N, C-alpha and C positions, 0 to 999 in steps of 0.2 A: 538462490534466493533465500532470504532469511528474515525472520521477524524476531526481534529481541524485545523483552519487556522488563522495564525497571520500575518497581513499585516504590514510589517516593514516600518517605516518612514525614516530610515537611508539609506535603499537600495531599489532598485526597484524589490524586491522579496517577495514571500510569504513563510513563514516558515510553512510547513504542517507536522503535527504530526499524524502518523497512529498508532492505538492501537487495538490489538486483545485481547479480554478478555480470561481469563483462560478456560472458558467452550468451547471456539471455538478451542482451541489448546491443548486439553487433550493429555497427553503423547507425545507431540511434543517437540523435542529437539532444532530444528533450524527453524527460520522463516525468509524468505527473501522477500523483496519487489521488484518486477520485473515489468517493464512497459516501456512506451514510453520514459521516462526520462533517461533510461539506455539501450536503444536499445533492450529491452526484453532479455538481456544477463544475465543469472543467475550468471555468473562470475563477473559481475559488479553490482550485486544486492545490495540493502541497507539491511544490516543485522539488524533485529530488536532485541533489547536486552530483555532478560527475566527479568521481574520485580518480586519483592518479593511476590506479590499476584498471581503469575503464568501467568499473562498476558505478552504479548510481545509489545514493543513500540519502535518507531523510527521516526526520523524527517529528512526532506530534504527541501532545498530551491528551489522553482520553480518560473518561470516567470508568473506574473499575466496576466489575459486576455486570458488565454488558457485553454484547456481541456486536461487532461492526462489520458490515459487508463492504468490500472494496475491490477495486481493480486498478491496474496500472494503465495509463494511456501513453503510448509511445509515439512521439512526433505528432501528436494531435490526430492520429488516424488509426492506430492499431491497439486493440485492447489485449491485455495480457493478465493472466492470473498469477498469483504467487504459488510457486511449486511446493512451498512448505507451509501453506496456510493451515490454521487449526482445523478448518473444515471447509466444505464447499456447499453452496445452496443454489438451486435453480434460479436464474434471473427471470425466467418466464418468457424470454424472448429468444426464439430460434434455438431453444434447448441449451443456451449458453449458461455458464455457471459463474457465480461470484465467489471470490475468496472471502473467508471470514476469519477475523481475529477475535479470540475469546479472552476476555480479561476477568 
């Protein structure tokens, strides 16, 4: 898993790319990025696209200077954190944690 950040000079946003490697998503057909940036609404999730190597990848523009909690939703049923998130915070439910990207 990887998170890359590209600070744009032309706009006050950061293009953040989220990548899940093939070994993290074996036999997964669909990966959605759900978090504070879309109100934790799976209906408004960012769909990650399957790559030729079996990984899933997707990008979105976020406002710099903030932190965003997020998780991946695999096949609409299994939640997964990013193994390389900037940090983790308690989700307050069943001692689960959310991944956090810091911009």
